[in-house]
All heavy atoms as TSV, in Angstrom:
chain	resi	resn	atom	element	x	y	z
A	1	MET	N	N	8.090	30.617	-19.130
A	1	MET	CA	C	6.744	30.909	-19.671
A	1	MET	C	C	5.894	29.798	-19.565
A	1	MET	O	O	4.681	29.949	-19.212
A	1	MET	CB	C	7.005	31.236	-21.192
A	1	MET	CG	C	5.931	31.925	-21.813
A	1	MET	SD	S	5.839	33.567	-21.224
A	1	MET	CE	C	4.900	34.349	-22.275
A	2	ALA	N	N	6.350	28.515	-19.704
A	2	ALA	CA	C	5.539	27.282	-19.557
A	2	ALA	C	C	4.922	27.231	-18.129
A	2	ALA	O	O	3.811	26.708	-17.901
A	2	ALA	CB	C	6.177	26.034	-19.946
A	3	ALA	N	N	5.748	27.538	-17.159
A	3	ALA	CA	C	5.297	27.399	-15.688
A	3	ALA	C	C	4.134	28.337	-15.507
A	3	ALA	O	O	3.161	27.998	-14.711
A	3	ALA	CB	C	6.420	27.677	-14.826
A	4	THR	N	N	4.133	29.497	-16.070
A	4	THR	CA	C	3.017	30.444	-15.817
A	4	THR	C	C	1.733	29.885	-16.428
A	4	THR	O	O	0.716	30.050	-15.831
A	4	THR	CB	C	3.355	31.833	-16.470
A	4	THR	OG1	O	4.560	31.877	-17.091
A	4	THR	CG2	C	3.128	32.868	-15.452
A	5	HIS	N	N	1.837	29.213	-17.564
A	5	HIS	CA	C	0.644	28.732	-18.270
A	5	HIS	C	C	0.121	27.503	-17.333
A	5	HIS	O	O	-1.055	27.330	-17.196
A	5	HIS	CB	C	0.966	28.185	-19.648
A	5	HIS	CG	C	1.205	29.291	-20.614
A	5	HIS	ND1	N	0.334	30.236	-20.950
A	5	HIS	CD2	C	2.347	29.710	-21.328
A	5	HIS	CE1	C	0.836	31.112	-21.797
A	5	HIS	NE2	N	2.083	30.753	-22.014
A	6	ARG	N	N	1.076	26.715	-16.823
A	6	ARG	CA	C	0.710	25.685	-16.009
A	6	ARG	C	C	-0.046	26.100	-14.745
A	6	ARG	O	O	-1.087	25.599	-14.349
A	6	ARG	CB	C	1.805	24.735	-15.693
A	6	ARG	CG	C	1.645	23.287	-15.943
A	6	ARG	CD	C	2.816	22.446	-15.621
A	6	ARG	NE	N	3.983	22.730	-16.461
A	6	ARG	CZ	C	5.155	22.895	-16.018
A	6	ARG	NH1	N	5.550	22.858	-14.796
A	6	ARG	NH2	N	6.154	23.161	-16.888
A	7	ALA	N	N	0.504	27.160	-14.081
A	7	ALA	CA	C	-0.085	27.664	-12.968
A	7	ALA	C	C	-1.406	28.314	-13.211
A	7	ALA	O	O	-2.387	28.195	-12.367
A	7	ALA	CB	C	0.905	28.737	-12.288
A	8	ALA	N	N	-1.576	28.917	-14.356
A	8	ALA	CA	C	-2.816	29.524	-14.689
A	8	ALA	C	C	-3.895	28.399	-14.959
A	8	ALA	O	O	-5.018	28.617	-14.562
A	8	ALA	CB	C	-2.795	30.307	-16.003
A	9	ALA	N	N	-3.412	27.383	-15.581
A	9	ALA	CA	C	-4.393	26.114	-15.850
A	9	ALA	C	C	-4.853	25.543	-14.551
A	9	ALA	O	O	-5.933	25.115	-14.395
A	9	ALA	CB	C	-3.719	25.222	-16.823
A	10	LEU	N	N	-3.883	25.307	-13.640
A	10	LEU	CA	C	-4.191	24.640	-12.329
A	10	LEU	C	C	-4.809	25.516	-11.387
A	10	LEU	O	O	-5.568	25.063	-10.392
A	10	LEU	CB	C	-2.849	24.057	-11.769
A	10	LEU	CG	C	-2.203	22.910	-12.513
A	10	LEU	CD1	C	-0.900	22.491	-11.838
A	10	LEU	CD2	C	-3.137	21.734	-12.534
A	11	GLY	N	N	-4.669	26.801	-11.463
A	11	GLY	CA	C	-5.095	27.694	-10.391
A	11	GLY	C	C	-4.102	27.807	-9.312
A	11	GLY	O	O	-3.136	27.139	-9.268
A	12	ALA	N	N	-4.405	28.651	-8.313
A	12	ALA	CA	C	-3.470	28.805	-7.305
A	12	ALA	C	C	-3.369	27.635	-6.344
A	12	ALA	O	O	-2.323	27.391	-5.779
A	12	ALA	CB	C	-3.834	30.064	-6.410
A	13	ASP	N	N	-4.442	26.904	-6.304
A	13	ASP	CA	C	-4.372	25.624	-5.399
A	13	ASP	C	C	-4.142	24.350	-6.178
A	13	ASP	O	O	-4.294	23.204	-5.579
A	13	ASP	CB	C	-5.754	25.475	-4.746
A	13	ASP	CG	C	-5.973	26.638	-3.742
A	13	ASP	OD1	O	-5.024	27.194	-3.208
A	13	ASP	OD2	O	-7.203	27.071	-3.557
A	14	GLY	N	N	-3.494	24.383	-7.292
A	14	GLY	CA	C	-3.350	23.216	-8.146
A	14	GLY	C	C	-2.388	22.226	-7.473
A	14	GLY	O	O	-2.621	21.099	-7.250
A	15	PRO	N	N	-1.168	22.801	-7.106
A	15	PRO	CA	C	-0.231	21.744	-6.336
A	15	PRO	C	C	-0.798	21.284	-5.130
A	15	PRO	O	O	-0.478	20.164	-4.721
A	15	PRO	CB	C	1.017	22.544	-6.113
A	15	PRO	CG	C	0.917	23.722	-7.238
A	15	PRO	CD	C	-0.519	23.999	-7.315
A	16	LEU	N	N	-1.437	22.110	-4.279
A	16	LEU	CA	C	-2.000	21.601	-3.071
A	16	LEU	C	C	-3.115	20.576	-3.347
A	16	LEU	O	O	-3.144	19.603	-2.596
A	16	LEU	CB	C	-2.697	22.740	-2.295
A	16	LEU	CG	C	-3.336	22.487	-1.044
A	16	LEU	CD1	C	-2.406	21.913	0.014
A	16	LEU	CD2	C	-4.093	23.632	-0.421
A	17	TRP	N	N	-3.919	20.781	-4.327
A	17	TRP	CA	C	-4.921	19.755	-4.633
A	17	TRP	C	C	-4.276	18.403	-5.074
A	17	TRP	O	O	-4.729	17.399	-4.556
A	17	TRP	CB	C	-5.721	20.311	-5.834
A	17	TRP	CG	C	-6.827	19.301	-6.208
A	17	TRP	CD1	C	-7.985	19.139	-5.689
A	17	TRP	CD2	C	-6.675	18.343	-7.362
A	17	TRP	NE1	N	-8.747	18.142	-6.364
A	17	TRP	CE2	C	-7.894	17.632	-7.457
A	17	TRP	CE3	C	-5.716	18.073	-8.290
A	17	TRP	CZ2	C	-8.078	16.574	-8.291
A	17	TRP	CZ3	C	-5.877	17.091	-9.110
A	17	TRP	CH2	C	-7.098	16.424	-9.093
A	18	ALA	N	N	-3.284	18.488	-5.775
A	18	ALA	CA	C	-2.529	17.281	-6.260
A	18	ALA	C	C	-1.898	16.570	-5.031
A	18	ALA	O	O	-2.026	15.371	-4.838
A	18	ALA	CB	C	-1.496	17.615	-7.331
A	19	HIS	N	N	-1.333	17.349	-4.117
A	19	HIS	CA	C	-0.756	16.760	-2.953
A	19	HIS	C	C	-1.865	16.041	-2.046
A	19	HIS	O	O	-1.564	14.981	-1.491
A	19	HIS	CB	C	-0.023	17.805	-2.168
A	19	HIS	CG	C	0.690	17.338	-0.895
A	19	HIS	ND1	N	1.932	16.689	-0.945
A	19	HIS	CD2	C	0.293	17.369	0.414
A	19	HIS	CE1	C	2.210	16.304	0.267
A	19	HIS	NE2	N	1.323	16.685	1.072
A	20	VAL	N	N	-2.890	16.689	-1.830
A	20	VAL	CA	C	-3.911	16.206	-0.928
A	20	VAL	C	C	-4.559	14.953	-1.593
A	20	VAL	O	O	-4.756	13.919	-0.928
A	20	VAL	CB	C	-5.035	17.272	-0.606
A	20	VAL	CG1	C	-6.239	16.664	0.045
A	20	VAL	CG2	C	-4.396	18.390	0.230
A	21	THR	N	N	-4.737	14.913	-2.880
A	21	THR	CA	C	-5.311	13.800	-3.596
A	21	THR	C	C	-4.310	12.591	-3.545
A	21	THR	O	O	-4.695	11.552	-3.323
A	21	THR	CB	C	-5.573	14.078	-5.093
A	21	THR	OG1	O	-6.475	15.221	-5.085
A	21	THR	CG2	C	-6.173	12.978	-5.780
A	22	ALA	N	N	-3.022	12.838	-3.576
A	22	ALA	CA	C	-2.119	11.790	-3.639
A	22	ALA	C	C	-2.030	11.184	-2.131
A	22	ALA	O	O	-1.927	10.019	-1.918
A	22	ALA	CB	C	-0.719	12.223	-3.884
A	23	GLN	N	N	-2.105	12.114	-1.123
A	23	GLN	CA	C	-2.174	11.644	0.237
A	23	GLN	C	C	-3.326	10.789	0.543
A	23	GLN	O	O	-3.256	9.763	1.198
A	23	GLN	CB	C	-2.154	12.916	1.123
A	23	GLN	CG	C	-2.037	12.483	2.637
A	23	GLN	CD	C	-1.913	13.772	3.485
A	23	GLN	OE1	O	-1.915	14.885	3.074
A	23	GLN	NE2	N	-1.735	13.501	4.761
A	24	VAL	N	N	-4.544	11.171	0.013
A	24	VAL	CA	C	-5.808	10.483	0.373
A	24	VAL	C	C	-5.675	9.027	-0.336
A	24	VAL	O	O	-5.921	8.130	0.306
A	24	VAL	CB	C	-6.959	11.257	-0.177
A	24	VAL	CG1	C	-8.213	10.337	-0.167
A	24	VAL	CG2	C	-7.246	12.437	0.735
A	25	LEU	N	N	-5.149	9.044	-1.618
A	25	LEU	CA	C	-5.050	7.712	-2.299
A	25	LEU	C	C	-4.003	6.820	-1.526
A	25	LEU	O	O	-4.188	5.572	-1.466
A	25	LEU	CB	C	-4.560	7.938	-3.706
A	25	LEU	CG	C	-5.643	8.622	-4.649
A	25	LEU	CD1	C	-4.999	8.895	-5.987
A	25	LEU	CD2	C	-6.790	7.716	-4.766
A	26	PHE	N	N	-2.928	7.403	-1.124
A	26	PHE	CA	C	-1.918	6.643	-0.353
A	26	PHE	C	C	-2.575	6.012	0.975
A	26	PHE	O	O	-2.431	4.922	1.193
A	26	PHE	CB	C	-0.681	7.457	-0.006
A	26	PHE	CG	C	0.285	6.804	0.922
A	26	PHE	CD1	C	1.132	5.713	0.402
A	26	PHE	CD2	C	0.366	7.094	2.246
A	26	PHE	CE1	C	1.973	5.068	1.284
A	26	PHE	CE2	C	1.213	6.536	3.093
A	26	PHE	CZ	C	2.033	5.525	2.592
A	27	LEU	N	N	-3.218	6.788	1.698
A	27	LEU	CA	C	-3.879	6.419	2.916
A	27	LEU	C	C	-4.996	5.298	2.614
A	27	LEU	O	O	-5.081	4.325	3.355
A	27	LEU	CB	C	-4.507	7.537	3.688
A	27	LEU	CG	C	-3.329	8.407	4.271
A	27	LEU	CD1	C	-4.065	9.661	4.922
A	27	LEU	CD2	C	-2.464	7.753	5.249
A	28	ALA	N	N	-5.722	5.508	1.511
A	28	ALA	CA	C	-6.676	4.442	1.184
A	28	ALA	C	C	-6.027	3.146	0.775
A	28	ALA	O	O	-6.502	2.076	1.243
A	28	ALA	CB	C	-7.529	4.954	0.071
A	29	ALA	N	N	-4.919	3.247	0.096
A	29	ALA	CA	C	-4.171	2.027	-0.313
A	29	ALA	C	C	-3.639	1.292	0.942
A	29	ALA	O	O	-3.616	0.078	1.133
A	29	ALA	CB	C	-3.083	2.308	-1.261
A	30	LEU	N	N	-3.068	2.140	1.825
A	30	LEU	CA	C	-2.582	1.606	3.165
A	30	LEU	C	C	-3.698	0.882	3.991
A	30	LEU	O	O	-3.434	-0.193	4.438
A	30	LEU	CB	C	-1.937	2.689	3.915
A	30	LEU	CG	C	-1.250	2.321	5.257
A	30	LEU	CD1	C	-0.040	1.451	4.945
A	30	LEU	CD2	C	-0.855	3.547	6.108
A	31	ALA	N	N	-4.824	1.527	4.027
A	31	ALA	CA	C	-5.991	0.899	4.725
A	31	ALA	C	C	-6.457	-0.390	4.078
A	31	ALA	O	O	-6.852	-1.266	4.770
A	31	ALA	CB	C	-7.105	1.832	4.869
A	32	CYS	N	N	-6.377	-0.442	2.827
A	32	CYS	CA	C	-6.802	-1.691	2.026
A	32	CYS	C	C	-5.832	-2.880	2.340
A	32	CYS	O	O	-6.202	-3.937	2.039
A	32	CYS	CB	C	-6.901	-1.347	0.586
A	32	CYS	SG	S	-8.376	-0.420	0.072
A	33	HIS	N	N	-4.573	-2.491	2.700
A	33	HIS	CA	C	-3.696	-3.509	3.014
A	33	HIS	C	C	-3.610	-3.898	4.563
A	33	HIS	O	O	-3.573	-5.047	4.812
A	33	HIS	CB	C	-2.164	-3.168	2.536
A	33	HIS	CG	C	-1.999	-3.185	1.161
A	33	HIS	ND1	N	-2.337	-2.188	0.240
A	33	HIS	CD2	C	-1.488	-4.102	0.388
A	33	HIS	CE1	C	-2.072	-2.490	-0.897
A	33	HIS	NE2	N	-1.454	-3.741	-0.934
A	34	VAL	N	N	-3.763	-2.974	5.381
A	34	VAL	CA	C	-3.666	-3.190	6.781
A	34	VAL	C	C	-5.001	-3.737	7.269
A	34	VAL	O	O	-5.081	-4.600	8.185
A	34	VAL	CB	C	-3.371	-1.864	7.493
A	34	VAL	CG1	C	-3.372	-2.054	9.091
A	34	VAL	CG2	C	-1.889	-1.499	7.115
A	35	GLY	N	N	-6.150	-3.354	6.729
A	35	GLY	CA	C	-7.441	-3.818	7.131
A	35	GLY	C	C	-7.615	-5.346	7.072
A	35	GLY	O	O	-7.970	-5.954	8.167
A	36	PRO	N	N	-7.308	-5.981	5.977
A	36	PRO	CA	C	-7.387	-7.402	6.003
A	36	PRO	C	C	-6.440	-8.059	6.862
A	36	PRO	O	O	-6.845	-9.108	7.497
A	36	PRO	CB	C	-7.155	-7.753	4.514
A	36	PRO	CG	C	-7.440	-6.582	3.738
A	36	PRO	CD	C	-7.097	-5.352	4.678
A	37	VAL	N	N	-5.272	-7.552	7.143
A	37	VAL	CA	C	-4.281	-8.173	8.068
A	37	VAL	C	C	-4.897	-8.118	9.461
A	37	VAL	O	O	-4.863	-9.100	10.183
A	37	VAL	CB	C	-2.943	-7.389	7.925
A	37	VAL	CG1	C	-2.041	-7.821	9.161
A	37	VAL	CG2	C	-2.325	-7.661	6.676
A	38	LEU	N	N	-5.445	-6.886	9.862
A	38	LEU	CA	C	-6.064	-6.905	11.117
A	38	LEU	C	C	-7.301	-7.770	11.377
A	38	LEU	O	O	-7.508	-8.358	12.287
A	38	LEU	CB	C	-6.492	-5.440	11.498
A	38	LEU	CG	C	-5.377	-4.512	11.751
A	38	LEU	CD1	C	-5.852	-3.071	11.852
A	38	LEU	CD2	C	-4.495	-4.913	12.880
A	39	LYS	N	N	-8.101	-7.953	10.202
A	39	LYS	CA	C	-9.182	-8.901	10.288
A	39	LYS	C	C	-8.799	-10.249	10.520
A	39	LYS	O	O	-9.353	-10.973	11.386
A	39	LYS	CB	C	-10.070	-8.768	9.033
A	39	LYS	CG	C	-11.209	-9.775	9.016
A	39	LYS	CD	C	-11.761	-9.916	7.628
A	39	LYS	CE	C	-12.861	-10.857	7.452
A	39	LYS	NZ	N	-12.343	-12.320	7.456
A	40	HIS	N	N	-7.691	-10.741	9.800
A	40	HIS	CA	C	-7.305	-12.048	9.930
A	40	HIS	C	C	-6.608	-12.292	11.358
A	40	HIS	O	O	-6.760	-13.353	11.952
A	40	HIS	CB	C	-6.356	-12.437	8.878
A	40	HIS	CG	C	-6.983	-12.823	7.636
A	40	HIS	ND1	N	-7.560	-14.056	7.349
A	40	HIS	CD2	C	-7.080	-12.142	6.417
A	40	HIS	CE1	C	-8.080	-14.091	6.113
A	40	HIS	NE2	N	-7.795	-12.968	5.551
A	41	ARG	N	N	-6.017	-11.226	11.837
A	41	ARG	CA	C	-5.298	-11.319	13.098
A	41	ARG	C	C	-6.284	-11.268	14.253
A	41	ARG	O	O	-6.138	-12.101	15.240
A	41	ARG	CB	C	-4.243	-10.207	13.252
A	41	ARG	CG	C	-3.480	-10.207	14.421
A	41	ARG	CD	C	-2.440	-11.253	14.461
A	41	ARG	NE	N	-1.715	-11.054	15.647
A	41	ARG	CZ	C	-1.116	-12.121	16.294
A	41	ARG	NH1	N	-1.290	-13.402	15.857
A	41	ARG	NH2	N	-0.485	-12.019	17.439
A	42	LEU	N	N	-7.214	-10.410	14.369
A	42	LEU	CA	C	-8.165	-10.241	15.436
A	42	LEU	C	C	-9.465	-10.816	15.335
A	42	LEU	O	O	-10.010	-11.224	16.384
A	42	LEU	CB	C	-8.249	-8.669	15.616
A	42	LEU	CG	C	-6.990	-7.844	15.808
A	42	LEU	CD1	C	-7.361	-6.364	15.897
A	42	LEU	CD2	C	-6.292	-8.298	17.087
A	43	VAL	N	N	-9.975	-10.948	14.220
A	43	VAL	CA	C	-11.413	-11.543	14.051
A	43	VAL	C	C	-11.325	-12.976	13.814
A	43	VAL	O	O	-11.990	-13.828	14.502
A	43	VAL	CB	C	-12.174	-10.813	13.003
A	43	VAL	CG1	C	-13.637	-11.373	12.863
A	43	VAL	CG2	C	-12.324	-9.242	13.355
A	44	ASP	N	N	-10.653	-13.318	12.663
A	44	ASP	CA	C	-10.670	-14.749	12.236
A	44	ASP	C	C	-9.651	-15.535	13.040
A	44	ASP	O	O	-9.893	-16.786	13.227
A	44	ASP	CB	C	-10.176	-14.887	10.769
A	44	ASP	CG	C	-11.166	-14.261	9.859
A	44	ASP	OD1	O	-12.384	-14.056	10.239
A	44	ASP	OD2	O	-10.875	-14.016	8.703
A	45	ARG	N	N	-8.649	-14.937	13.577
A	45	ARG	CA	C	-7.540	-15.609	14.352
A	45	ARG	C	C	-7.053	-16.942	13.685
A	45	ARG	O	O	-6.951	-18.032	14.286
A	45	ARG	CB	C	-8.094	-15.879	15.732
A	45	ARG	CG	C	-8.342	-14.739	16.567
A	45	ARG	CD	C	-8.775	-15.126	18.007
A	45	ARG	NE	N	-9.120	-13.959	18.723
A	45	ARG	CZ	C	-8.255	-13.220	19.457
A	45	ARG	NH1	N	-7.051	-13.487	19.620
A	45	ARG	NH2	N	-8.793	-12.160	20.127
A	46	ASP	N	N	-6.809	-16.861	12.442
A	46	ASP	CA	C	-6.373	-18.034	11.643
A	46	ASP	C	C	-4.918	-18.084	11.435
A	46	ASP	O	O	-4.485	-18.953	10.704
A	46	ASP	CB	C	-7.212	-18.073	10.288
A	46	ASP	CG	C	-6.978	-16.838	9.457
A	46	ASP	OD1	O	-6.187	-15.923	9.894
A	46	ASP	OD2	O	-7.527	-16.798	8.355
A	47	ARG	N	N	-4.079	-17.256	12.012
A	47	ARG	CA	C	-2.612	-17.229	11.902
A	47	ARG	C	C	-2.175	-17.122	10.447
A	47	ARG	O	O	-1.079	-17.673	10.147
A	47	ARG	CB	C	-1.965	-18.403	12.557
A	47	ARG	CG	C	-2.393	-18.456	14.067
A	47	ARG	CD	C	-1.642	-19.669	14.748
A	47	ARG	NE	N	-1.942	-19.568	16.135
A	47	ARG	CZ	C	-0.965	-19.930	17.075
A	47	ARG	NH1	N	0.114	-20.427	16.715
A	47	ARG	NH2	N	-1.347	-19.857	18.337
A	48	LEU	N	N	-2.822	-16.488	9.606
A	48	LEU	CA	C	-2.459	-16.331	8.204
A	48	LEU	C	C	-1.123	-15.563	8.102
A	48	LEU	O	O	-0.225	-16.077	7.317
A	48	LEU	CB	C	-3.518	-15.783	7.363
A	48	LEU	CG	C	-3.280	-15.504	5.941
A	48	LEU	CD1	C	-3.257	-16.892	5.200
A	48	LEU	CD2	C	-4.275	-14.650	5.224
A	49	LEU	N	N	-0.934	-14.589	8.831
A	49	LEU	CA	C	0.175	-13.832	8.702
A	49	LEU	C	C	1.375	-14.548	9.111
A	49	LEU	O	O	2.471	-14.546	8.504
A	49	LEU	CB	C	0.064	-12.400	9.450
A	49	LEU	CG	C	1.246	-11.556	9.418
A	49	LEU	CD1	C	1.379	-11.009	8.021
A	49	LEU	CD2	C	1.032	-10.349	10.350
A	50	ARG	N	N	1.281	-15.343	10.180
A	50	ARG	CA	C	2.373	-16.198	10.715
A	50	ARG	C	C	2.707	-17.235	9.749
A	50	ARG	O	O	3.876	-17.389	9.455
A	50	ARG	CB	C	1.970	-16.841	12.085
A	50	ARG	CG	C	3.120	-17.706	12.630
A	50	ARG	CD	C	2.636	-18.213	13.960
A	50	ARG	NE	N	2.479	-17.075	14.788
A	50	ARG	CZ	C	2.944	-16.946	16.049
A	50	ARG	NH1	N	3.647	-17.883	16.523
A	50	ARG	NH2	N	2.686	-15.895	16.755
A	51	ARG	N	N	1.807	-17.851	9.062
A	51	ARG	CA	C	2.120	-18.835	7.907
A	51	ARG	C	C	2.800	-18.099	6.882
A	51	ARG	O	O	3.669	-18.742	6.277
A	51	ARG	CB	C	0.853	-19.412	7.519
A	51	ARG	CG	C	0.205	-20.422	8.500
A	51	ARG	CD	C	-0.872	-21.275	7.805
A	51	ARG	NE	N	-1.809	-20.397	7.106
A	51	ARG	CZ	C	-3.066	-20.470	7.226
A	51	ARG	NH1	N	-3.677	-21.343	8.100
A	51	ARG	NH2	N	-3.939	-19.724	6.538
A	52	MET	N	N	2.425	-16.898	6.487
A	52	MET	CA	C	3.074	-16.319	5.325
A	52	MET	C	C	4.472	-15.898	5.688
A	52	MET	O	O	5.413	-16.037	4.856
A	52	MET	CB	C	2.244	-15.050	4.894
A	52	MET	CG	C	0.950	-15.388	4.186
A	52	MET	SD	S	-0.084	-13.996	3.722
A	52	MET	CE	C	0.785	-12.562	4.145
A	53	LEU	N	N	4.745	-15.384	6.791
A	53	LEU	CA	C	6.080	-14.839	7.243
A	53	LEU	C	C	6.951	-16.043	7.527
A	53	LEU	O	O	8.168	-15.975	7.321
A	53	LEU	CB	C	5.898	-14.006	8.509
A	53	LEU	CG	C	5.308	-12.647	8.218
A	53	LEU	CD1	C	5.196	-11.930	9.599
A	53	LEU	CD2	C	6.023	-11.922	7.215
A	54	ARG	N	N	6.438	-17.130	8.027
A	54	ARG	CA	C	7.210	-18.374	8.375
A	54	ARG	C	C	7.992	-18.923	7.091
A	54	ARG	O	O	9.089	-19.302	7.135
A	54	ARG	CB	C	6.448	-19.447	8.962
A	54	ARG	CG	C	7.225	-20.650	9.353
A	54	ARG	CD	C	6.314	-21.749	9.990
A	54	ARG	NE	N	5.036	-21.869	9.325
A	54	ARG	CZ	C	4.075	-22.352	9.879
A	54	ARG	NH1	N	4.033	-22.914	11.072
A	54	ARG	NH2	N	2.892	-22.526	9.200
A	55	ASN	N	N	7.266	-18.925	5.967
A	55	ASN	CA	C	7.861	-19.438	4.692
A	55	ASN	C	C	8.850	-18.474	3.998
A	55	ASN	O	O	9.458	-18.933	3.130
A	55	ASN	CB	C	6.659	-19.696	3.735
A	55	ASN	CG	C	5.870	-21.022	4.242
A	55	ASN	OD1	O	6.359	-21.819	4.980
A	55	ASN	ND2	N	4.598	-20.950	3.864
A	56	THR	N	N	8.816	-17.250	4.426
A	56	THR	CA	C	9.769	-16.350	3.675
A	56	THR	C	C	11.097	-16.374	4.302
A	56	THR	O	O	12.105	-15.975	3.583
A	56	THR	CB	C	9.236	-14.884	3.789
A	56	THR	OG1	O	9.075	-14.483	5.133
A	56	THR	CG2	C	7.873	-14.670	3.071
A	57	HIS	N	N	11.377	-16.755	5.571
A	57	HIS	CA	C	12.630	-16.719	6.171
A	57	HIS	C	C	13.398	-18.026	6.152
A	57	HIS	O	O	14.533	-18.059	6.540
A	57	HIS	CB	C	12.532	-16.203	7.565
A	57	HIS	CG	C	11.959	-14.769	7.656
A	57	HIS	ND1	N	12.683	-13.717	7.166
A	57	HIS	CD2	C	10.808	-14.324	8.124
A	57	HIS	CE1	C	12.015	-12.683	7.311
A	57	HIS	NE2	N	10.895	-12.944	7.963
A	58	ARG	N	N	12.814	-19.043	5.687
A	58	ARG	CA	C	13.419	-20.376	5.590
A	58	ARG	C	C	13.936	-20.708	4.275
A	58	ARG	O	O	13.205	-20.754	3.316
A	58	ARG	CB	C	12.399	-21.497	6.063
A	58	ARG	CG	C	13.027	-22.752	6.318
A	58	ARG	CD	C	12.008	-23.800	6.875
A	58	ARG	NE	N	10.741	-23.223	7.249
A	58	ARG	CZ	C	9.563	-23.890	7.149
A	58	ARG	NH1	N	9.555	-25.092	6.765
A	58	ARG	NH2	N	8.439	-23.277	7.601
A	59	PRO	N	N	15.199	-20.882	4.103
A	59	PRO	CA	C	15.753	-21.314	2.794
A	59	PRO	C	C	15.222	-22.658	2.431
A	59	PRO	O	O	15.160	-23.594	3.232
A	59	PRO	CB	C	17.273	-21.272	2.984
A	59	PRO	CG	C	17.490	-21.307	4.348
A	59	PRO	CD	C	16.228	-20.855	5.097
A	60	ARG	N	N	14.824	-22.876	1.199
A	60	ARG	CA	C	14.383	-24.148	0.690
A	60	ARG	C	C	15.539	-24.879	0.079
A	60	ARG	O	O	16.443	-24.319	-0.619
A	60	ARG	CB	C	13.286	-23.899	-0.437
A	60	ARG	CG	C	12.055	-23.396	0.118
A	60	ARG	CD	C	10.978	-23.349	-0.967
A	60	ARG	NE	N	9.818	-22.711	-0.480
A	60	ARG	CZ	C	9.491	-21.487	-0.822
A	60	ARG	NH1	N	10.196	-20.810	-1.623
A	60	ARG	NH2	N	8.388	-20.866	-0.307
A	61	PRO	N	N	15.595	-26.215	0.193
A	61	PRO	CA	C	16.581	-26.919	-0.521
A	61	PRO	C	C	16.445	-26.870	-1.996
A	61	PRO	O	O	15.389	-26.599	-2.474
A	61	PRO	CB	C	16.317	-28.423	-0.019
A	61	PRO	CG	C	15.351	-28.240	1.204
A	61	PRO	CD	C	14.731	-27.001	1.024
A	62	ALA	N	N	17.557	-26.926	-2.576
A	62	ALA	CA	C	17.521	-26.799	-4.069
A	62	ALA	C	C	16.707	-27.912	-4.774
A	62	ALA	O	O	16.826	-29.008	-4.397
A	62	ALA	CB	C	18.973	-26.876	-4.610
A	63	GLY	N	N	16.018	-27.484	-5.760
A	63	GLY	CA	C	15.155	-28.415	-6.477
A	63	GLY	C	C	13.779	-28.653	-5.856
A	63	GLY	O	O	13.060	-29.539	-6.465
A	64	THR	N	N	13.402	-27.983	-4.825
A	64	THR	CA	C	12.109	-28.311	-4.219
A	64	THR	C	C	11.109	-27.251	-4.588
A	64	THR	O	O	11.456	-26.071	-4.826
A	64	THR	CB	C	12.196	-28.431	-2.629
A	64	THR	OG1	O	12.699	-27.128	-2.196
A	64	THR	CG2	C	13.088	-29.476	-2.267
A	65	MET	N	N	9.830	-27.600	-4.610
A	65	MET	CA	C	8.803	-26.632	-4.939
A	65	MET	C	C	8.206	-26.099	-3.611
A	65	MET	O	O	8.143	-26.717	-2.607
A	65	MET	CB	C	7.654	-27.356	-5.726
A	65	MET	CG	C	8.041	-27.882	-7.069
A	65	MET	SD	S	8.498	-26.506	-8.202
A	65	MET	CE	C	6.937	-25.809	-8.478
A	66	PRO	N	N	7.704	-24.822	-3.730
A	66	PRO	CA	C	7.031	-24.276	-2.488
A	66	PRO	C	C	5.795	-25.086	-2.157
A	66	PRO	O	O	5.122	-25.543	-3.105
A	66	PRO	CB	C	6.805	-22.814	-2.879
A	66	PRO	CG	C	6.945	-22.776	-4.373
A	66	PRO	CD	C	7.754	-23.905	-4.718
A	67	PRO	N	N	5.363	-25.039	-0.875
A	67	PRO	CA	C	4.153	-25.760	-0.579
A	67	PRO	C	C	2.915	-25.191	-1.089
A	67	PRO	O	O	2.785	-24.066	-1.421
A	67	PRO	CB	C	4.194	-25.724	0.903
A	67	PRO	CG	C	5.097	-24.745	1.394
A	67	PRO	CD	C	6.019	-24.417	0.346
């Protein structure tokens, strides 16, 4: 019974609307992360990504602080 009330409240396109909205939000979040990476890599050419990745794969000696 509750499912019929939900379907009536959302309309026939309710689940489709929710899916499309979630997809648009996901793609916008992805663009907000990839866009700055491409800017630093192609426009600024400041090797920011290389500096960030270089520090993640090297184990630090015990008791030292990150740079």
